[in-house]
C-alpha positions in Angstrom: 0.0 1.4 20.8 2.8 3.1 18.9 5.4 1.0 20.9 3.8 -2.3 20.2 5.7 -4.8 18.0 4.3 -5.3 14.5 2.4 -8.4 13.6 4.3 -10.5 11.0 1.6 -13.2 10.6 -2.2 -13.2 11.2 -1.7 -15.5 14.2 0.8 -13.0 15.6 -1.8 -10.3 15.4 -4.4 -12.5 17.1 -2.0 -13.3 19.9 -0.7 -9.7 20.4 -4.2 -8.2 20.3 -5.1 -10.5 23.3 -1.9 -9.8 25.1 -0.7 -13.4 24.9 3.0 -14.1 24.8 4.1 -17.2 22.8 4.6 -19.3 26.0 1.3 -18.2 27.5 -0.5 -18.9 24.2 1.1 -22.4 24.0 -0.1 -23.2 27.6 -3.6 -21.9 26.7 -3.7 -24.2 23.7 -2.7 -27.2 25.8 -5.2 -26.4 28.5 -8.1 -25.9 26.1 -7.1 -29.0 24.2 -7.5 -31.0 27.5 -11.0 -29.6 27.9 -11.9 -30.7 24.4 -10.2 -34.1 24.8 -7.6 -33.2 22.2 -4.1 -33.7 23.7 -1.6 -31.1 22.3 2.2 -30.8 22.8 2.1 -27.1 21.8 5.1 -25.1 23.1 6.8 -21.8 22.4 8.7 -23.2 19.5 5.5 -24.6 17.9 3.9 -21.2 18.0 7.0 -19.6 16.5 6.9 -22.2 13.6 3.2 -21.4 13.0 4.0 -17.7 12.8 6.8 -18.4 10.4 4.4 -20.0 8.0 4.0 -23.6 9.1 0.3 -24.6 9.0 -1.0 -26.1 12.3 -2.4 -29.7 12.0 -6.1 -30.3 12.1 -6.3 -31.0 15.9 -4.4 -27.7 16.7 -6.7 -25.7 14.4 -9.8 -27.3 16.0 -8.6 -26.3 19.4 -7.6 -22.8 18.3 -10.9 -22.2 16.6 -12.8 -23.2 19.7 -10.6 -21.1 21.9 -11.3 -18.1 19.7 -15.0 -19.0 19.4 -14.8 -19.4 15.6 -17.3 -22.1 14.3 -15.3 -25.1 13.1 -17.4 -25.2 9.9 -16.3 -21.6 9.1 -12.6 -22.5 9.9 -12.7 -25.5 7.5 -14.5 -23.6 4.8 -12.2 -20.6 4.8 -8.9 -22.4 5.4 -5.8 -21.4 7.3 -5.1 -18.6 8.1 -8.1 -16.9 6.5 -10.4 -18.0 9.3 -8.4 -16.1 12.0 -10.4 -13.1 13.2 -8.2 -10.3 11.9 -9.8 -9.3 8.7 -12.5 -6.9 9.9 -11.9 -3.3 8.7 -14.4 -0.6 9.6 -14.0 1.1 6.3 -15.5 -1.9 4.6 -18.6 -2.3 6.8 -19.6 1.3 7.7 -22.4 2.8 5.6 -21.3 4.9 2.6 -22.5 8.2 3.9 -21.0 11.0 5.9 -21.4 9.3 9.2 -19.8 6.1 7.8 -16.8 8.2 6.6 -16.4 9.8 10.0 -16.5 6.4 11.6 -13.9 5.0 9.3 -11.6 8.0 9.9 -12.0 7.7 13.7 -11.1 4.0 13.4 -8.0 4.9 11.5 -6.9 7.5 14.0 -7.4 5.1 16.8 -5.9 1.9 15.3 -4.1 2.8 12.2 -0.7 2.1 13.7 -1.6 -1.6 14.2 -0.4 -3.3 11.0 -1.0 -6.9 9.9 2.5 -6.8 8.4 3.3 -9.5 5.9 -0.2 -10.1 4.6 -3.0 -8.1 2.9 -6.1 -7.5 4.8 -8.4 -6.6 1.9 -8.5 -9.0 -1.0 -10.9 -11.0 -3.2 -14.6 -10.2 -2.8 -14.0 -7.6 -0.1 -11.8 -5.6 -2.4 -14.2 -6.0 -5.3 -17.1 -4.9 -3.1 -15.2 -1.9 -1.9 -14.6 -0.7 -5.5 -18.3 -1.3 -6.4 -19.5 0.6 -3.2 -17.3 3.6 -4.1 -18.7 3.6 -7.6 -22.3 3.5 -6.4 -22.3 5.7 -3.3 -23.7 9.2 -3.4 -21.6 12.2 -2.1 -22.8 13.6 1.1 -22.2 16.9 3.0 -23.5 18.2 6.3 -22.2 20.8 8.7 -21.2 19.7 12.1 -23.1 21.0 15.1 -21.2 22.4 18.2 -17.6 23.0 18.6 -15.4 25.8 17.3 -15.8 27.4 13.9 -13.4 26.1 11.3 -12.0 29.0 9.3 -10.7 29.3 5.8 -7.3 30.2 7.2 -7.2 27.1 9.3 -8.0 24.9 6.3 -5.5 26.7 4.1 -2.8 26.1 6.7 -3.5 22.4 6.7 -3.5 22.3 2.9 0.0 23.9 2.9 1.2 21.4 5.5 0.1 18.6 3.2 1.8 20.1 0.2 5.1 20.3 2.2 4.7 16.8 3.5 4.2 15.4 0.0 7.4 17.2 -1.1 9.4 15.8 1.8 8.1 12.3 1.1 9.6 12.5 -2.4 12.9 13.5 -1.0 13.2 11.4 2.2 10.8 8.4 1.9 7.7 7.6 3.9 9.2 6.0 7.0 10.6 9.2 8.5 7.3 11.2 8.0 4.6 8.6 8.8 3.9 9.9 12.3 3.5 13.5 11.1 1.0 12.3 8.4 -0.9 10.4 11.1 -1.0 13.5 13.3 -2.4 15.6 10.4 -5.1 13.0 9.8 -6.0 13.1 13.5 -6.3 16.9 13.4 -8.6 16.8 10.3 -10.7 14.0 11.9 -11.2 16.0 15.1 -12.2 19.1 13.1 -14.8 17.1 11.3 -16.1 15.6 14.6 -16.1 18.7 16.7 -15.9 21.8 14.6 -18.5 24.2 13.1 -18.1 25.0 9.5 -19.8 26.0 6.3 -20.6 23.5 3.5 -17.7 24.9 1.5 -15.3 24.3 4.4 -16.9 20.8 4.9 -16.0 19.9 1.3 -12.4 21.1 1.7 -12.0 19.1 5.0 -13.2 15.9 3.4 -11.0 16.5 0.4 -8.1 17.0 2.8 -9.0 13.9 4.7 -8.9 12.0 1.4 -5.5 13.4 0.5 -3.9 12.8 3.9 -5.4 9.3 4.3 -3.9 8.5 0.9 -0.5 10.1 1.8 -0.4 8.2 5.1 -1.3 5.0 3.4 1.4 5.6 0.8 4.0 6.3 3.5 2.9 3.1 5.4 3.3 1.1 2.2 6.7 2.6 1.5 7.6 1.6 5.1 6.6 -2.0 4.5 3.3 -1.8 6.4 1.1 -3.1 3.7 -2.1 -3.8 5.6 -2.0 -0.5 7.4 -1.5 1.2 4.0 -4.6 -0.5 2.7 -6.7 0.7 5.6 -5.6 4.3 5.0 -6.5 3.9 1.4 -10.0 2.8 2.3 -10.3 6.0 4.4 -9.1 8.0 1.4 -11.6 6.4 -0.9 -14.5 7.0 1.5 -13.5 10.6 2.1 -13.1 11.4 -1.6 -16.6 10.0 -2.2 -18.1 12.0 0.6 -16.4 15.1 -0.9 -17.8 14.2 -4.4 -14.2 14.1 -5.7 -14.5 11.0 -8.0 -11.3 11.9 -9.8 -9.3 11.5 -6.6 -11.3 8.3 -5.8 -10.3 6.8 -9.2 -6.7 7.7 -8.4 -6.9 5.9 -5.0 -8.4 2.8 -6.6 -5.5 2.8 -9.1 -3.0 3.1 -6.2 -4.7 0.3 -4.2 -4.1 -2.0 -7.2 -0.4 -1.7 -6.6 -0.7 -3.5 -3.2 -2.7 -6.5 -4.5 -0.6 -7.0 -7.6 2.6 -7.1 -5.6 1.0 -9.8 -3.5 0.4 -11.8 -6.6 -3.2 -11.0 -7.1 -2.8 -9.5 -10.5 -6.3 -10.1 -11.8 -7.7 -8.1 -8.9 -5.6 -5.1 -9.9 -7.0 -5.3 -13.4 -10.5 -5.2 -12.0 -9.7 -2.3 -9.7 -8.2 -0.1 -12.4 -11.1 -1.0 -14.8 -13.6 0.1 -12.2 -11.6 3.3 -11.6 -11.5 4.2 -15.3 -15.2 3.3 -16.0 -16.5 5.4 -13.1 -14.1 8.4 -13.3 -15.5 11.8 -14.3 -15.9 12.1 -18.0 -14.0 15.4 -18.1 -10.7 14.2 -16.7 -7.7 16.1 -17.9 -5.4 14.3 -20.4 -2.8 14.4 -17.5 -5.0 12.4 -15.1 -6.1 10.0 -17.9 -2.5 9.3 -18.8 -1.9 8.3 -15.1 -4.9 6.0 -15.1 -4.1 4.2 -18.4 -0.5 3.9 -17.3 -1.8 1.9 -14.2 -4.0 -0.1 -16.6 -0.9 -1.0 -18.7 1.0 -2.1 -15.6 -1.9 -4.1 -14.3 -2.4 -6.0 -17.6 1.3 -6.5 -18.0 1.6 -8.1 -14.5 -1.3 -10.3 -15.3 0.4 -11.5 -18.4 -1.8 -9.8 -21.0 1.0 -8.1 -22.9 -1.0 -7.2 -26.0 -3.7 -5.3 -24.1 -1.0 -3.8 -21.9 0.6 -2.4 -25.0 -2.7 -0.9 -26.1 -3.2 0.8 -22.7 0.4 2.0 -22.7 -0.1 3.7 -26.1 -3.2 5.4 -24.7 -1.3 6.6 -21.7 1.5 8.0 -23.9 -1.0 9.7 -26.2 -2.8 11.4 -23.3 0.6 12.5 -21.9 1.6 14.0 -25.2 -1.6 16.1 -25.3 -1.5 17.3 -21.7 -1.0 21.0 -21.0 1.2 22.5 -18.3 -0.7 23.4 -15.2 -3.7 21.2 -15.8 -2.7 18.6 -13.3 -4.4 18.4 -9.9 -2.2 19.2 -6.9 -2.4 15.6 -5.6 -0.9 14.4 -8.9 1.8 17.0 -9.4 4.5 14.4 -8.7 3.5 12.4 -11.9 5.6 13.1 -14.9 7.9 11.7 -17.5 9.9 9.7 -15.0 6.8 7.7 -13.9 5.8 7.3 -17.6 9.1 5.9 -18.7 9.4 3.7 -15.6 6.1 1.9 -16.3 6.8 1.8 -20.1 10.2 0.1 -19.3 8.7 -2.4 -16.9 6.0 -3.4 -19.4 8.5 -3.8 -22.2 10.8 -5.8 -20.0 8.1 -8.3 -19.1 7.3 -8.7 -22.8 11.0 -9.5 -23.5 12.1 -6.2 -25.1 15.2 -5.9 -22.9 17.1 -3.3 -24.9 14.3 -0.8 -25.2 13.2 -1.4 -21.6 16.7 -0.7 -20.3 16.9 2.6 -22.1 13.6 3.7 -20.7 14.4 2.6 -17.2 17.7 4.6 -17.3 15.6 7.7 -18.2 13.2 7.0 -15.3 16.0 6.8 -12.8 17.8 9.9 -14.1 14.6 12.0 -13.8 13.3 10.6 -10.5 13.2 12.2 -7.1 15.5 10.5 -4.6 13.1 8.1 -3.0 11.7 7.0 -6.4 15.3 6.8 -7.7 16.2 4.4 -4.9 13.2 2.2 -5.7 13.8 2.2 -9.5 17.5 1.3 -9.4 16.6 -2.3 -8.7 14.4 -2.6 -11.8 17.2 -1.0 -13.9 19.7 -3.5 -12.4 17.4 -6.4 -13.3 17.1 -5.1 -16.9 20.8 -4.8 -17.3 21.3 -8.2 -15.8 18.8 -9.6 -18.3 21.0 -7.9 -21.0 24.0 -9.7 -19.7 25.6 -6.5 -18.3 26.6 -7.6 -14.8 28.8 -4.5 -14.2 26.0 -2.2 -15.2 23.5 -4.0 -13.1 25.8 -3.8 -10.0 26.4 -0.1 -10.7 22.6 0.6 -10.6 22.1 -1.5 -7.5 25.0 0.2 -5.7 23.5 3.5 -6.6 20.3 2.5 -4.9 22.2 1.2 -1.8 24.0 4.5 -1.6 20.8 6.4 -1.5 19.5 4.2 1.3 22.7 4.6 3.2 22.8 8.4 3.1 19.5 10.0 2.1 16.4 7.9 1.8 14.4 5.7 4.2 12.3 3.2 2.2 11.6 -0.4 3.1 10.1 -0.8 -0.4 13.4 0.2 -2.1 15.3 -2.1 0.3 13.0 -5.1 -0.4 13.4 -4.6 -4.2 17.2 -4.5 -3.9 17.0 -7.8 -1.9 15.0 -9.4 -4.7 17.6 -8.3 -7.2 20.3 -9.7 -4.9 18.7 -13.1 -5.0 19.1 -13.1 -8.7 22.8 -12.8 -8.3 23.1 -16.2 -6.6 24.7 -17.8 -9.7 27.4 -15.1 -9.7 27.9 -15.2 -5.9 31.7 -15.9 -6.2 32.3 -12.8 -8.3 34.1 -10.2 -5.9 31.9 -7.3 -7.0 28.8 -9.3 -6.3 30.0 -10.3 -2.9 30.8 -6.7 -2.1 27.3 -5.5 -3.1 25.6 -8.2 -1.1 27.7 -7.3 2.0 26.8 -3.7 1.5 23.2 -4.6 1.2 23.3 -6.7 4.4 24.8 -3.8 6.3 21.9 -1.4 5.5 19.4 -0.6 8.3 16.5 -3.1 8.5 18.3 -5.4 6.0 18.3 -8.5 8.2 
């Protein structure tokens, strides 16, 4: 499966999962249309247009629904392309117990490489239900029967691998490390399935499964694989709940909110972070609380509620000022002043405070690890552009491009630089703008 092309549209996923090429699929549509008495002129170009975003007409959807054995009533009710059969995720339907967690992890190991690229799999009621299930589900532990004994040394070795992998991700970006993370998740899943271990080792294995699932999801997201990233986050949420680690579960819900808000579903992010904060352990460290309230500020800001965003931002800052060194959990040791200033800058920029926002975003870039630096340069460039500083904006953007040329692999950083480039259209005749755009176009995966 690793060599299969990625699906760009839900229809592409349906077609690829059944082994249909565009021409073959077009012939099937014509043939099935004749059976139904609905003449179609579908050809390879028609299919290409559908997969580029053009909605099929009512006759074509009727034929396709019958071909896929989807009730026409369901297709009409859900609308295109939501009725296409691509939205099933084991992590949403399996029971919230240890067996369900193992099933979800097994599904990830077997199919996590298949990404519904370009659209989110889990939104709306499914996402809300997932958060509610996490909040209500009891933790569960049981020792596996049969297989080899899982030792403390084995688990410690995996823990060290994950720490190293997280450090490399900060430096290089997720795209180069995604396969290694998937391999580590497969190893942990196999130990849970076949190993013998004590309850203490069991807890550590599920905790590791949660951390590796999240890290793999983060790397997938950083690589532009949004749907795959979501699925790994579901595995992380389940594993954390099975391990009884509700602090990490709240962290994962906060991270899941980033996906949906960037897809324009800002209210859903507000709901997710609210569920995370309301159901997090009461004795969270100020460090972790600062992280959660920072996400709440960002969520509210994206949703246009600037007043409440400011309140949440003040709480995040207050918690940060009262944190003590060494209190942060290992999975949050990357969080620091750079992240705090980055979000503070974005919130202020959306509320129109360009000068203050620019100063904070400059700090966030200066203090960031290379991958985060590459991502944040585009936001700094936008802030400087809003402040009518074209030269400064291009300087920031070129800094990000240089990182992508020489050090970092991050589709997310590249996409954000592309968004900034679109804002330069009114200045397209300026030589420095032309040079930056040409540089951006020459980057790998830029086309």
